[in-house]
VEXMI-403117 format. One record per residue (C-alpha): x, y, z; residue in three letters. Coordinates in steps of 0.2 Angstrom, whole numbers, plus 5000, padded with zeros to 4 digits. Last residue first. Example, Ala and Ser with C-alpha at 12.3 -4.5 7.8 and 13.67 -1.06 7.14 Angstrom:
BEGIN
PT,5068,4995,5036,Ser
PT,5062,4978,5039,Ala
This chain:
BEGIN
PT,4963,4985,5104,Glu
PT,4964,4985,5083,Val
PT,4956,4999,5077,Leu
PT,4956,5000,5062,Glu
PT,4960,5011,5051,Val
PT,4957,5012,5028,Ala
PT,4941,5004,5033,Tyr
PT,4931,5019,5032,Asp
PT,4937,5025,5016,Lys
PT,4939,5042,5015,Asp
PT,4959,5044,5018,Val
PT,4964,5029,5007,Pro
PT,4982,5025,5015,Val
PT,4993,5028,5000,Glu
PT,5008,5018,4996,Phe
PT,5018,5020,4981,Asp
PT,5018,5013,4963,Gly
PT,5016,4994,4964,Leu
PT,5025,4990,4947,Asp
PT,5026,4973,4942,Val
PT,5034,4961,4930,Glu
PT,5052,4964,4935,His
PT,5051,4964,4951,Ala
PT,5039,4951,4948,Cys
PT,5055,4938,4943,Gln
PT,5065,4947,4954,His
PT,5056,4944,4971,Cys
PT,5045,4957,4976,Leu
PT,5051,4967,4994,Ile
PT,5037,4981,5000,Val
PT,5040,4997,5008,Gly
PT,5049,5002,5025,Gln
PT,5031,5008,5033,Phe
PT,5035,5013,5052,Lys
PT,5035,5030,5049,Glu
PT,5019,5030,5037,Tyr
PT,5011,5019,5051,Ala
PT,5014,5034,5063,Lys
PT,5007,5047,5052,Glu
PT,4993,5034,5049,Ile
PT,4990,5031,5069,Ala
PT,4990,5050,5071,Asp
PT,4977,5055,5062,Glu
PT,4965,5040,5067,Arg
PT,4969,5044,5085,Asp
PT,4982,5043,5101,Glu
PT,4993,5031,5093,Ala
PT,5001,5011,5093,Gln
PT,5004,5004,5077,Val
PT,4999,4990,5068,Glu
PT,5005,4992,5050,Val
PT,4993,4984,5035,Ser
PT,4996,4979,5016,Thr
PT,4987,4983,5000,Ser
PT,4990,4981,4981,Ala
PT,4975,4986,4968,Glu
PT,4976,4979,4950,Thr
PT,4979,4991,4934,Gly
PT,4983,4982,4918,Met
PT,4996,4990,4904,Tyr
PT,4993,4984,4888,Val
PT,5007,4981,4877,Arg
PT,5004,4980,4857,Tyr
PT,5012,4970,4842,Thr
PT,5006,4973,4823,Ser
PT,4998,4960,4813,Met
């Protein structure tokens, strides 16, 4: 019997609250403020999060809080 490695994908998300003039300004400021995600040693060994991007084509990606 052969051994296979099967890569499986999932979605990870986070949010960053910023004060901004408009949607585009909010996205720019969020990228500046975002420091990344830290995983524990075990998770970092098993999971690759890749790069975080704002899904600008989705209405829910930028939410007005106040």
